[in-house]
C-alpha positions in Angstrom: 23.7 50.6 -52.0 23.2 51.4 -55.6 22.9 49.0 -58.5 23.4 48.6 -62.2 20.4 50.1 -64.0 18.9 47.6 -66.5 19.0 48.5 -70.1 16.0 50.3 -71.3 14.9 47.8 -73.6 14.8 45.1 -70.8 12.6 44.3 -68.0 14.2 45.7 -65.1 13.9 43.3 -62.0 12.2 44.4 -58.6 15.3 44.7 -56.8 16.4 47.7 -59.3 13.1 49.3 -59.0 14.2 49.5 -55.2 17.1 50.8 -56.0 16.5 53.7 -58.3 15.1 56.0 -55.8 16.6 58.7 -53.9 17.6 57.3 -50.5 17.0 59.0 -47.2 20.6 58.6 -45.5 19.0 59.0 -42.1 17.0 55.8 -43.2 19.4 53.6 -44.9 20.4 51.9 -41.6 16.9 50.9 -40.8 15.6 49.9 -43.9 12.7 52.6 -43.6 13.8 54.1 -46.4 13.5 51.5 -48.9 10.8 49.5 -47.0 8.4 52.8 -47.9 9.9 52.7 -51.9 8.9 49.2 -52.1 5.6 49.3 -50.7 5.1 53.0 -52.8 6.3 50.4 -56.0 3.6 48.2 -54.6 0.8 50.6 -54.3 1.4 52.4 -58.2 1.5 48.9 -59.8 -1.8 47.9 -57.8 -3.6 50.8 -58.7 -2.7 50.9 -61.7 -4.3 47.0 -62.1 -7.1 48.1 -60.2 -7.8 51.2 -62.6 -7.4 48.6 -65.7 -10.4 46.0 -64.0 -12.5 49.2 -63.7 -12.1 50.3 -67.4 -14.3 48.6 -70.4 -13.4 44.6 -70.8 -11.1 44.3 -73.6 -12.9 42.3 -76.5 -12.5 38.8 -76.3 -10.9 39.1 -79.8 -8.3 41.3 -78.3 -7.5 39.4 -75.3 -4.4 37.6 -74.5 -5.1 34.5 -72.5 -2.6 32.6 -70.2 -1.0 29.6 -71.4 -2.0 27.8 -68.0 -4.5 30.0 -66.1 -5.2 28.5 -62.5 -7.7 30.3 -60.3 -5.9 31.4 -57.0 -8.1 30.2 -53.8 -10.1 32.2 -51.7 -7.7 32.5 -49.1 -4.8 33.5 -50.9 -6.8 36.1 -52.6 -8.2 37.3 -48.9 -4.8 37.4 -47.4 -3.2 39.8 -50.6 -6.4 41.9 -50.2 -5.3 42.2 -46.1 -1.9 42.7 -47.0 -2.8 45.5 -49.9 -4.9 47.2 -47.4 -1.8 47.8 -44.8 0.7 48.5 -47.4 -1.9 51.7 -48.9 -2.2 52.5 -45.1 1.3 52.3 -44.5 2.4 54.2 -47.9 -0.2 56.6 -46.5 1.5 57.7 -43.3 4.6 58.2 -45.2 3.2 60.3 -47.4 2.0 62.5 -45.1 5.6 62.5 -43.6 7.1 63.6 -46.2 4.7 66.3 -46.7 6.1 67.8 -43.5 9.7 67.6 -44.6 9.9 70.8 -46.4 12.4 73.2 -46.6 12.1 75.3 -43.5 11.5 72.3 -41.0 14.0 69.9 -42.6 18.0 71.5 -42.6 18.8 68.7 -45.2 16.3 69.7 -47.8 17.8 69.4 -51.4 21.2 69.1 -49.9 21.9 66.2 -51.9 21.6 64.8 -55.6 19.1 62.3 -56.3 20.3 59.5 -57.2 18.0 59.0 -60.2 19.2 62.4 -61.3 22.2 61.6 -60.9 22.4 58.4 -63.0 19.5 59.3 -65.7 20.1 63.1 -66.0 16.2 63.3 -65.4 13.2 64.2 -62.6 12.5 60.8 -60.3 8.9 60.1 -59.8 8.7 61.4 -56.8 9.0 65.2 -58.6 8.3 67.8 -56.6 7.9 66.1 -53.3 11.4 64.5 -53.4 13.4 65.8 -50.7 16.8 65.8 -53.3 17.6 68.2 -55.5 17.2 67.5 -59.3 20.0 69.1 -60.8 22.7 71.8 -59.3 20.3 75.1 -59.2 18.0 72.9 -56.4 21.1 72.1 -54.8 21.6 74.0 -51.8 24.7 73.9 -48.7 24.8 71.3 -46.1 24.4 73.0 -42.6 28.3 72.2 -42.0 28.5 74.6 -45.3 29.9 71.7 -47.4 28.2 70.9 -50.7 27.1 66.8 -51.9 30.4 65.5 -53.0 29.3 64.2 -55.8 27.9 67.8 -57.4 29.6 69.9 -59.6 30.3 72.8 -56.9 31.9 70.4 -54.5 34.2 69.1 -57.2 35.3 72.6 -57.9 35.7 73.6 -54.6 38.0 70.1 -54.1 39.9 71.7 -57.4 40.6 74.8 -55.8 41.5 73.8 -52.4 44.0 71.3 -54.5 45.5 74.2 -56.1 46.0 76.4 -53.0 47.7 73.6 -51.4 50.1 73.3 -54.2 50.8 76.6 -53.6 51.6 76.9 -50.3 53.6 73.4 -50.6 55.5 75.3 -53.3 56.0 78.2 -51.3 57.3 75.7 -48.2 59.7 74.2 -50.9 61.6 76.5 -52.5 64.8 75.2 -53.5 67.9 76.5 -52.2 69.5 78.1 -55.5 73.4 78.0 -54.2 76.0 76.0 -56.0 76.2 73.4 -53.0 72.5 72.6 -54.1 73.5 71.4 -58.0 71.4 68.0 -57.8 67.8 68.4 -58.0 64.9 66.2 -58.9 61.9 66.7 -61.4 58.6 65.7 -59.8 55.5 65.1 -61.7 57.1 62.5 -64.8 55.0 60.2 -66.5 55.8 56.8 -65.1 56.7 55.4 -68.5 59.6 57.6 -69.1 63.2 56.5 -68.7 66.4 58.0 -69.2 66.1 59.1 -73.1 62.7 60.1 -72.6 63.7 62.6 -69.9 67.0 63.9 -71.5 64.6 64.5 -74.7 62.1 66.7 -72.8 64.7 68.5 -71.3 66.5 69.3 -74.4 63.1 70.0 -76.2 62.3 72.9 -73.0 66.0 74.2 -74.2 67.2 73.4 -70.3 70.7 72.7 -69.8 72.3 69.9 -67.5 75.2 68.0 -66.7 73.3 64.3 -65.7 69.8 63.2 -66.2 68.6 60.0 -65.4 65.3 58.4 -64.5 64.1 54.7 -63.7 60.5 53.3 -65.7 57.6 53.3 -63.1 59.0 56.3 -61.3 57.6 60.0 -61.2 60.9 61.6 -60.6 63.7 62.0 -62.7 67.2 63.3 -61.2 69.1 65.8 -62.9 72.6 67.2 -62.1 73.4 70.9 -63.0 76.8 72.7 -63.9 76.2 75.8 -62.1 73.3 77.9 -60.5 72.4 79.7 -63.9 71.4 76.4 -65.0 69.4 76.0 -61.8 67.6 79.6 -61.9 66.6 78.9 -65.8 65.2 75.7 -65.3 63.0 77.1 -62.5 61.6 79.4 -65.2 61.1 77.1 -67.7 59.3 74.4 -65.7 56.9 77.3 -64.0 55.3 78.0 -67.4 55.5 74.1 -68.5 53.4 70.8 -67.9 53.5 66.9 -68.9 50.2 65.2 -69.2 48.1 67.5 -67.3 50.9 67.7 -64.5 52.8 70.6 -63.4 56.7 69.4 -63.3 58.3 71.1 -60.0 61.9 70.8 -59.1 63.1 70.0 -55.7 66.3 69.2 -53.7 67.7 65.5 -53.7 69.3 63.8 -50.9 73.2 62.9 -51.7 75.6 60.7 -50.1 78.6 62.2 -47.8 81.9 62.0 -49.1 80.6 60.7 -52.7 80.7 63.7 -54.9 76.9 64.4 -54.4 75.6 61.2 -56.1 71.9 61.4 -56.2 70.0 59.3 -54.1 66.6 60.8 -53.5 64.4 63.6 -53.2 64.5 65.5 -50.6 61.3 67.6 -49.1 61.1 69.8 -46.2 57.2 68.4 -45.9 58.3 64.6 -45.5 56.5 62.4 -42.7 58.8 61.3 -39.7 59.5 57.6 -40.2 57.1 57.0 -36.9 54.5 58.9 -39.0 55.1 56.5 -41.8 55.5 53.0 -40.0 52.7 53.5 -37.3 50.5 56.2 -38.3 48.2 55.7 -35.5 50.5 55.8 -32.7 49.1 59.1 -31.6 45.8 57.9 -30.7 45.0 56.1 -27.9 44.3 52.2 -28.5 40.5 52.4 -28.0 40.5 55.0 -30.8 42.5 53.2 -33.1 40.5 50.1 -32.7 37.3 52.3 -33.4 39.2 54.0 -36.4 39.8 50.6 -37.7 36.1 48.6 -37.3 34.9 51.9 -38.8 37.0 51.4 -42.0 36.2 47.8 -42.6 32.6 48.7 -42.0 32.7 51.0 -45.1 35.1 48.3 -47.1 32.7 45.4 -46.6 29.7 47.6 -48.1 31.2 47.0 -51.3 30.7 43.7 -51.3 27.3 43.8 -51.0 27.3 46.3 -54.0 29.5 44.6 -56.4 27.3 41.4 -55.7 24.4 43.1 -56.2 25.9 44.2 -59.3 27.5 40.9 -60.4 24.3 39.5 -59.8 22.7 37.9 -63.2 19.5 39.9 -64.4 17.4 36.6 -64.8 18.1 35.6 -61.3 16.6 37.0 -58.1 18.8 38.3 -55.3 19.9 36.5 -53.0 18.7 36.4 -49.4 21.8 38.0 -48.0 21.8 41.0 -50.1 18.0 41.9 -49.4 18.7 41.3 -45.8 22.1 43.2 -45.8 19.4 46.8 -45.5 18.8 46.0 -42.0 22.3 46.0 -41.0 23.1 49.4 -42.6 24.4 47.7 -46.1 26.8 45.2 -44.2 27.3 41.7 -46.0 26.8 40.2 -42.6 27.1 41.7 -39.2 30.4 42.8 -37.8 30.8 41.5 -34.5 33.9 43.5 -33.4 37.4 43.6 -33.1 39.7 41.5 -30.6 42.3 43.5 -29.3 46.2 43.0 -29.1 47.5 41.1 -25.6 50.6 43.7 -26.5 50.2 46.7 -28.3 54.4 48.0 -28.3 57.3 45.6 -29.6 54.9 42.8 -30.5 56.1 42.4 -34.4 58.8 38.9 -34.1 60.1 40.0 -37.2 61.0 43.1 -38.5 62.2 43.9 -42.2 65.0 47.2 -41.9 66.2 48.5 -45.0 69.9 49.4 -45.8 70.2 53.0 -47.1 71.2 56.6 -46.5 69.3 59.0 -44.5 68.3 62.7 -44.8 72.0 63.2 -43.9 73.3 61.3 -46.7 74.6 59.1 -43.8 74.6 55.0 -43.8 71.3 54.0 -42.0 69.5 50.5 -41.2 66.1 51.3 -40.4 62.5 52.1 -42.6 61.9 53.9 -45.5 60.2 57.5 -45.4 58.3 57.0 -48.2 57.4 55.5 -51.6 60.2 54.5 -54.1 57.8 55.4 -57.1 57.9 59.0 -55.8 61.4 59.1 -55.4 61.9 58.6 -51.7 64.7 56.4 -50.7 65.7 58.1 -47.5 65.8 55.5 -44.5 65.8 56.7 -40.9 66.4 54.5 -38.2 63.2 52.6 -36.3 63.8 54.0 -32.5 61.2 55.7 -32.4 58.5 53.1 -33.8 56.4 51.4 -31.3 56.0 48.3 -33.2 59.6 47.3 -33.0 61.2 45.6 -29.7 64.0 47.3 -28.2 65.9 44.2 -29.2 65.7 44.5 -32.9 66.6 47.7 -33.0 69.8 47.2 -31.0 70.7 44.6 -33.6 69.8 47.6 -36.4 72.1 49.8 -35.1 74.8 47.0 -34.3 74.5 46.6 -38.6 74.5 50.3 -39.0 77.9 50.5 -37.3 79.4 47.9 -39.1 78.3 48.9 -42.4 80.5 52.0 -41.5 83.6 50.5 -41.9 82.5 48.1 -44.4 85.0 48.0 -47.9 81.4 46.8 -49.9 79.0 49.7 -50.6 75.2 49.6 -49.4 72.7 49.2 -52.3 71.5 52.2 -54.4 67.9 51.4 -55.6 68.3 54.3 -58.6 71.5 52.8 -59.6 70.4 49.1 -58.2 74.1 48.7 -57.3 75.9 47.7 -54.3 76.2 44.5 -52.0 74.5 45.4 -48.4 70.8 45.3 -48.9 68.5 44.6 -45.9 68.6 43.0 -42.5 65.7 40.7 -41.2 64.9 40.1 -37.7 63.2 37.5 -36.3 62.5 36.7 -32.8 61.1 33.7 -30.6 59.5 34.2 -27.5 59.5 32.0 -23.8 56.6 30.0 -23.4 56.8 30.3 -20.0 56.5 34.0 -19.6 54.1 36.3 -18.2 52.9 39.3 -20.9 51.1 42.2 -20.0 49.9 45.2 -22.3 52.5 47.2 -20.5 55.4 45.1 -20.9 57.5 43.6 -24.0 57.8 39.8 -24.6 61.0 38.2 -23.0 62.7 36.7 -26.0 64.8 33.4 -25.9 65.9 32.8 -29.6 67.1 35.6 -32.2 67.6 34.9 -35.8 69.4 37.4 -38.2 69.2 37.2 -41.7 71.1 39.5 -44.3 70.6 40.3 -47.8 73.1 40.8 -50.2 73.9 41.1 -53.9 76.9 39.2 -54.8 77.2 40.2 -58.4 80.5 41.2 -59.1 82.3 41.0 -55.7 85.0 38.5 -55.4 84.3 35.0 -53.6 87.2 36.2 -50.9 86.1 39.7 -50.6 82.5 38.2 -49.0 83.8 35.7 -47.0 86.1 38.5 -44.9 83.3 40.5 -44.9 80.7 38.0 -43.7 83.5 37.0 -40.9 83.4 40.6 -40.0 80.1 40.9 -39.5 79.8 37.5 -37.7 82.2 38.9 -35.2 80.3 42.3 -35.0 77.1 40.9 -34.1 78.7 38.3 -31.8 80.8 41.2 -29.9 77.3 43.4 -29.9 75.5 41.0 -28.4 77.9 39.9 -25.5 78.3 43.8 -24.9 74.7 44.6 -24.7 73.7 46.0 -21.3 70.5 43.5 -21.2 69.9 40.0 -22.4 70.7 40.0 -26.2 70.4 36.1 -27.3 71.5 35.4 -30.6 70.8 32.2 -31.8 72.0 32.1 -36.0 73.2 34.0 -38.8 71.8 33.6 -42.4 73.0 35.6 -46.0 70.7 35.5 -48.4 72.1 36.4 -51.7 69.6 38.1 -54.3 70.2 39.9 -57.5 67.1 40.9 -58.1 66.1 45.0 -58.2 63.0 44.5 -55.5 64.4 43.4 -51.9 61.3 40.8 -52.1 63.1 37.5 -52.8 62.1 34.3 -54.3 62.1 31.6 -51.4 64.5 29.5 -53.1 67.2 32.3 -53.0 70.6 30.6 -51.6 71.2 31.0 -48.1 74.5 30.6 -46.4 74.8 29.9 -42.6 77.2 31.7 -40.8 76.3 30.8 -37.5 74.0 27.8 -35.9 74.4 28.2 -32.1 74.2 24.2 -30.6 73.2 23.0 -34.1 75.8 20.6 -33.4 75.4 17.1 -32.5 76.9 17.9 -29.6 75.3 20.7 -28.6 78.3 22.8 -30.4 78.1 25.7 -33.1 77.8 24.4 -36.7 77.1 25.6 -40.0 73.9 23.6 -40.9 71.1 25.2 -43.0 69.1 22.7 -42.1 69.6 23.7 -38.5 69.1 27.5 -38.7 65.4 27.8 -37.3 64.1 29.3 -34.5 61.4 28.2 -32.1 57.8 30.2 -31.4 54.9 29.2 -29.5 51.4 29.2 -29.9 48.9 27.4 -27.8 51.3 25.9 -26.1 52.8 24.3 -29.6 56.6 24.5 -30.4 57.0 25.4 -34.0 60.5 25.9 -35.9 60.8 28.8 -38.0 63.1 28.2 -40.7 64.7 31.9 -42.5 61.8 32.4 -45.3 59.1 30.6 -43.8 56.0 32.9 -43.1 54.9 33.5 -39.6 52.5 35.7 -37.7 54.4 38.9 -36.5 52.3 39.2 -33.4 52.3 35.7 -31.8 50.1 36.5 -28.9 47.3 38.0 -31.1 47.5 35.1 -33.5 46.4 32.8 -30.8 43.4 34.6 -30.7 43.1 34.7 -34.4 43.3 30.7 -34.8 41.2 29.9 -31.9 38.5 32.5 -33.3 39.0 30.4 -36.9 38.4 27.0 -34.8 35.4 27.9 -33.2 33.5 29.5 -36.0 34.5 26.0 -38.4 32.3 24.3 -35.6 35.0 21.4 -35.5 34.8 17.8 -34.3 36.3 14.8 -34.6 34.8 13.6 -37.9 35.7 16.9 -39.5 38.2 16.9 -42.1 40.0 20.3 -42.4 41.8 21.6 -45.5 44.3 24.3 -44.1 45.1 26.4 -47.2 48.2 28.2 -47.6 49.1 26.9 -44.4 52.5 28.3 -44.2 54.3 26.4 -41.5 51.0 24.8 -40.0 50.3 26.8 -37.4 46.6 26.9 -38.2 46.0 23.4 -38.9 48.5 22.2 -36.0 46.9 24.1 -33.5 43.6 22.8 -34.6 44.5 19.1 -35.2 42.8 18.0 -31.7 39.6 19.1 -32.6 39.6 17.2 -35.8 40.1 13.7 -37.4 42.6 14.7 -40.2 44.2 17.8 -41.6 45.2 18.3 -44.9 47.9 21.1 -45.5 48.8 23.3 -48.9 51.7 25.2 -49.1 54.1 26.1 -52.1 57.0 27.2 -50.0 59.1 24.4 -49.6 60.7 25.5 -46.4 57.5 26.2 -44.9 56.2 22.8 -45.5 59.5 21.3 -44.1 58.8 23.2 -40.8 55.4 22.4 -41.1 56.2 18.6 -41.0 59.0 18.9 -38.4 56.4 21.0 -36.2 53.7 18.0 -36.2 56.5 15.5 -35.0 58.1 18.2 -32.3 54.3 18.1 -31.0 53.5 14.1 -31.9 50.9 15.3 -34.1 49.8 12.3 -36.6 46.5 13.2 -38.3 48.2 16.3 -40.4 49.6 15.9 -43.9 51.1 18.8 -45.6 51.4 19.2 -49.6 54.0 21.4 -51.5 52.3 22.9 -54.0 50.4 25.9 -55.7 47.0 25.7 -54.2 45.6 26.4 -57.9 47.8 23.4 -59.2 46.1 20.9 -56.5 42.7 22.1 -54.9 40.6 20.5 -57.5 42.4 17.5 -57.5 42.5 17.3 -53.6 38.4 18.1 -53.3 38.2 15.2 -55.7 40.7 12.7 -54.2 39.1 13.4 -50.6 35.6 14.2 -50.7 35.0 11.0 -53.2 34.3 12.4 -56.7 34.0 9.4 -59.1 37.0 8.4 -60.8 37.7 5.8 -64.2 36.8 2.3 -63.1 39.4 1.2 -65.2 42.5 2.4 -62.8 43.2 2.7 -58.9 43.8 5.8 -57.4 46.9 5.4 -54.9 47.5 8.7 -52.6 50.7 8.8 -50.7 51.5 10.3 -47.4 51.7 13.9 -48.7 48.0 13.6 -50.1 48.8 13.6 -53.6 47.3 11.1 -56.1 48.0 9.2 -58.9 46.7 6.5 -61.3 48.4 3.2 -61.9 47.4 0.4 -63.9 44.5 -2.1 -63.0 45.8 -3.7 -59.6 44.3 -7.2 -58.4 42.2 -6.4 -55.2 43.9 -9.7 -53.4 47.7 -8.7 -54.3 50.2 -6.6 -52.4 51.9 -3.4 -54.2 55.4 -3.3 -54.1 56.5 0.0 -54.0 59.8 2.1 -54.2 60.3 5.9 -52.8 62.4 7.8 -55.0 63.0 11.6 -53.7 63.6 14.6 -56.0 60.7 14.4 -58.8 58.1 16.4 -59.4 55.0 16.1 -60.9 52.3 18.9 -61.9 54.4 20.9 -59.4 53.6 18.8 -56.9 56.7 17.2 -54.8 55.8 13.4 -54.6 57.6 10.4 -54.2 57.5 7.9 -57.2 55.8 4.7 -56.5 57.2 1.6 -59.1 57.9 -1.9 -58.3 61.4 -2.4 -56.9 63.2 -5.9 -58.1 65.7 -4.7 -55.4 63.3 -5.1 -52.8 63.0 -8.7 -51.2 60.0 -8.0 -49.3 56.6 -6.7 -50.0 55.0 -3.7 -48.6 51.6 -3.0 -48.5 50.1 0.0 -49.4 48.7 0.5 -45.7 52.1 -0.4 -44.2 53.8 2.5 -46.4 51.2 4.9 -45.3 49.2 5.0 -48.4 45.4 4.5 -49.2 44.4 2.6 -52.2 41.1 3.1 -53.7 39.0 1.3 -56.5 37.6 3.6 -59.2 34.4 3.9 -57.6 33.5 6.9 -55.5 35.9 6.9 -52.3 34.2 5.9 -48.8 35.8 8.2 -46.1 34.8 8.3 -42.7 34.7 11.9 -42.6 31.2 13.7 -41.9 32.0 17.5 -41.9 34.4 19.0 -44.3 35.8 22.6 -43.5 38.2 24.8 -45.4 40.0 27.8 -43.4 42.0 29.6 -46.0 44.8 32.4 -45.3 45.8 33.8 -48.3 48.7 36.1 -49.0 47.8 39.9 -49.6 47.1 39.4 -53.0 43.9 36.8 -52.1 43.1 33.4 -53.1 44.0 32.6 -56.9 40.6 32.2 -59.4 41.3 28.7 -59.8 41.2 28.1 -55.9 37.7 29.9 -55.6 36.4 28.1 -58.3 37.4 24.7 -56.8 35.9 25.4 -53.3 32.6 27.1 -55.0 31.7 24.3 -57.3 32.4 21.5 -55.0 29.4 20.7 -53.0 31.2 18.9 -50.2 32.6 22.3 -48.8 29.3 23.2 -46.9 31.7 26.0 -44.3 34.6 28.0 -45.2 36.5 30.6 -43.0 38.3 33.0 -44.5 41.5 34.7 -43.3 42.7 37.8 -44.7 45.4 40.3 -44.0 44.2 42.6 -46.8 40.2 43.0 -46.8 40.3 44.4 -50.0 41.3 40.8 -51.3 38.4 39.7 -49.3 36.0 41.6 -51.2 37.3 40.5 -54.2 37.5 37.1 -53.5 33.7 36.9 -51.4 32.1 38.2 -54.3 33.2 34.9 -56.5 31.9 33.0 -53.7 28.6 34.4 -52.6 27.3 35.4 -56.2 24.4 33.5 -57.6 25.5 32.2 -61.0 23.3 31.4 -64.4 22.5 28.5 -65.9 24.4 29.9 -69.0 27.9 31.5 -67.7 29.7 33.8 -70.2 33.1 32.9 -71.6 35.2 35.9 -70.6 37.6 36.7 -73.8 39.9 38.7 -71.8 39.8 42.6 -70.8 42.1 45.0 -72.6 41.7 47.8 -69.7 41.5 45.2 -66.9 45.1 46.6 -65.1 42.6 49.8 -64.7 39.9 48.2 -63.0 39.5 47.1 -59.5 40.0 43.9 -57.6 36.1 43.9 -56.8 35.6 44.9 -60.8 38.1 42.0 -61.8 35.8 39.9 -59.7 32.5 40.9 -60.8 34.0 40.2 -64.4 35.1 36.7 -63.2 31.9 35.5 -61.8 30.0 35.8 -65.3 32.5 32.9 -66.3 31.8 30.8 -63.1 30.1 27.5 -63.7 26.4 27.4 -62.2 27.4 26.4 -58.7 25.4 26.7 -54.9 26.8 30.1 -54.0 27.9 31.0 -50.4 26.5 33.7 -48.0 28.6 35.1 -45.8 27.4 34.4 -42.3 29.3 36.6 -39.9 33.1 38.8 -39.9 35.0 39.7 -36.8 38.6 41.9 -36.8 41.5 40.5 -34.9 44.0 43.3 -34.5 47.6 41.9 -35.5 48.9 45.6 -36.2 48.5 47.9 -33.7 49.5 51.6 -34.3 49.1 51.1 -38.2 46.2 50.5 -40.4 46.2 47.2 -41.1 44.6 44.2 -39.2 43.2 40.7 -39.7 39.5 39.8 -40.8 38.0 36.6 -40.1 34.6 36.2 -42.3 32.5 32.8 -42.3 31.2 31.4 -45.4 28.0 28.9 -45.2 25.8 27.0 -47.8 
């Protein structure tokens, strides 16, 4: 755990003095090394003090008198003396141990560079007795014949290994020099290049070609040559050329079958299989997978401690949780393990299948084999992926067979043209089934969402293709050898470049089984939902709403979050980024009130519908971005003072607005008008209505009227549970939660531990009385998320910081490197 060294002109704080000495990796876990260093520093300071006392006294005129001298009590002096004697004895024992650690008895002697030497380029205070090397000359190889990774020797060896691997790859990936392989990829190009830059490069190098194209953001360009001689000439020239320090290489390109050799992506003999790409841990046993994830999370959580230490202002002491981290191996809090998934195979209830071409040039529905930035656009079938259900694979195959006979083209990622883009399969399980780790869930409902791009396609042609597709899915479900339910089919029209469509994309229903009033099929998008169950609660899921992909593991996740939140009947629970309301609704019976915040309008509609389905009346859901309303909601529900000349009216969705001063003995006449949004929050416009004949009181309308003074609430405990997307919480939300003293306990659920670490730095780092106003950073794009978090803590208003109390992982994604992390923060 290294800290940023203090400037030479500044007085380093004790915590910095502790970290400047080299550390014994064998003693870091127990804290023995750090304790020894602290005691050594204390002893040196005491010896200097004793020598000063024994020396000749300074003349009175030269002495600097303290401003308020206070004599220490005798008991304190005696206690300090005993403590000093104990430290001297322990330091003496430590020195004796160090004397025995010589090159002949310890195989790790001088096998790592001294941290002080790496930082300052000078010998540390231990001198020759330091067990770490003070330079490359003293450095020795480790018992396993490796070198310190931070040393120049290790870097030179790594560079040599990389060059050797590149040569091996180049030998394995020799381009097939024949007339049938005139479509090539140039690998290693700058990402900022586009078509013109690539053509200019080829012309400057004297490379002849037929066509050349490149997209910004990719490291690969696509070139078509006229004959084999041009290919041979290009290879000779590129062997001696480089751009930006990278060697540009020639690789085969994937061609569409029967389409004149149109380039579709890069081919590579060293490519991974779809199983290795989608489920990289599938070759390990499940117990080994859990151990691998736990080890990775432990290393990642240590970043929180290191970065919070660096972010702590120099004029403040380090918080207790950072000092205590030495006792648990540098972790910010204890990692209590990882909860297993009840189902390890076929557990995903949502699969998004890309539409493209396989390595053989055939139309395929499945998963991409790599990163599009690197020019990999090939798609392979998902049949060998253990996390995908047999049902989802069957529907992907039905759709693939249909595309083979469709008149409209599939999406081309290089040219951004085509019609068919993606297939999403969502499943809803039967709540009464018996589940074990070896069987797949019995599926009761299925939703199919097909993403298309209608640009340049006539409406009549589209409708005809949609009808053919609907019949193909219905026929395939009926012809299946096992139960293959089909509840609804929806088309999503998305014209963007990426398949990640915004929530407001147009949806076209093609089939809603049993959605009519008489139980017949209908074409209403409002009825295009399926249902799933968590903790005996039924949840309605719309096509674009978020829902955890592993339903059974999600039950364990939400139960863990509720237990750590210490909920009770007098608890007000803020469910931030609530989605369809799964967390708040499953915990509603344990709290007094739930306030959910979600920006996806369809998800909020689902949450409100789910509350009605499950007869839950103490939940309110707000459709807005959390960064837009979090601060105002905390002030409203936690009784922040407001202007005394106004009253605050809170409607059923939890949003507040100021109105003219109203007499306390007068009922308020209200009229609700839908369709109006203020500050990004969908709310009802509350005005006087001359059309209404009867008065409606605020209480009858489901509203709460408060005077301008502090609001009075019956909730004694306020807890926030946040479940943000992969990017983490918005800085404005973190600031609102951190600076409001009413939030004493926060449970953070994260699908991306990197974002959790960054957010936790801002939540748990002490702040100074004089925050620094950030004026921006020109190189912010190159800063890590943790570095940006440290930068933002400088402008955080002075407030009581949280501390990480406990953490645990929940494996929602077996066979992959991902898992959910739950961390409890408290103050």
